[in-house]
N, C-alpha and C positions, 0 to 999 in steps of 0.2 A: 406242739411247741414247748413241751415241758412245763415247768412252773413259772416261766418268764412271760410277763405281759408283752404282747407284740408291740405295744406303744410305750414301752419303758423308756425312761430318760436316763442318760448317763451324765456324770458331772462334766463341767467345762462347756464344751460347745453344744452338747445335748442333742445328738442325732436321735431320731426315732429308730427303734429296732423293729423292722418289718418282719423278719424271720429269724428264729434262733434254733438251729438244728432241726429236730423233728424228722418226719418221714421225707425222703427224697429219692429220686431215681437218677443215677448218673448215666445218661444215655450216650454221651460222647465225651472224649477228652479225659484229662487227668481227674481222678476221683479224690475227694477229700472226705475225712471222717465227720467233721463238724462244719457247720455253715452259720454265718451271721450276716444278715443284710441290713445295713444302716441306711437311713434316708437323711440327707442334709438339706438345708434350705437352698444351697447352691453348690456348684462345683468348687468354687473358691473356698466355701466353708468346709467342704470335705477335705480339701488340700490343707487348710489351716489346721484341722483336727489331726491329720496324719503328721504334719510337721511340728505339732505342739510338743513342748517338753513333757507333758503328762503322757501322751501316747508313746513318745520315744522312750520314756522310762519303762513303761509297760512292755514295749517291744524288747528292750534290753533284758528284762526279767524272763521273757518267753524264750529268748535265744538259747538254743541247745536243748530246750525242753519240748519244743513243738515247732512244726513247720507251719508257715502261714502264707497265704496269697492275699494281697490287698490290691484290689482293682477299683479305680474310680471310673464311673461311667456317668456321663451327663444324661439326665432323665428327659423324658418327653414332656414333662409337665402334666398337671392334672387340671 
């Protein structure tokens, strides 16, 4: 997972980072070079993060420089 702590916190809504790139095997479907898996307290919080001005600003900076796929999936709980 590189030099990033798997439970790092980000500014704002503060999702947990469960995985940051590292080794992976793309077994089916479209392949991506880098991966980040965030965990949010709820589906609504994940959506709020995506819609936030801070994320939209970062998204605009990324436009044209990188492709991204952002998928929200409701978890099974723990």
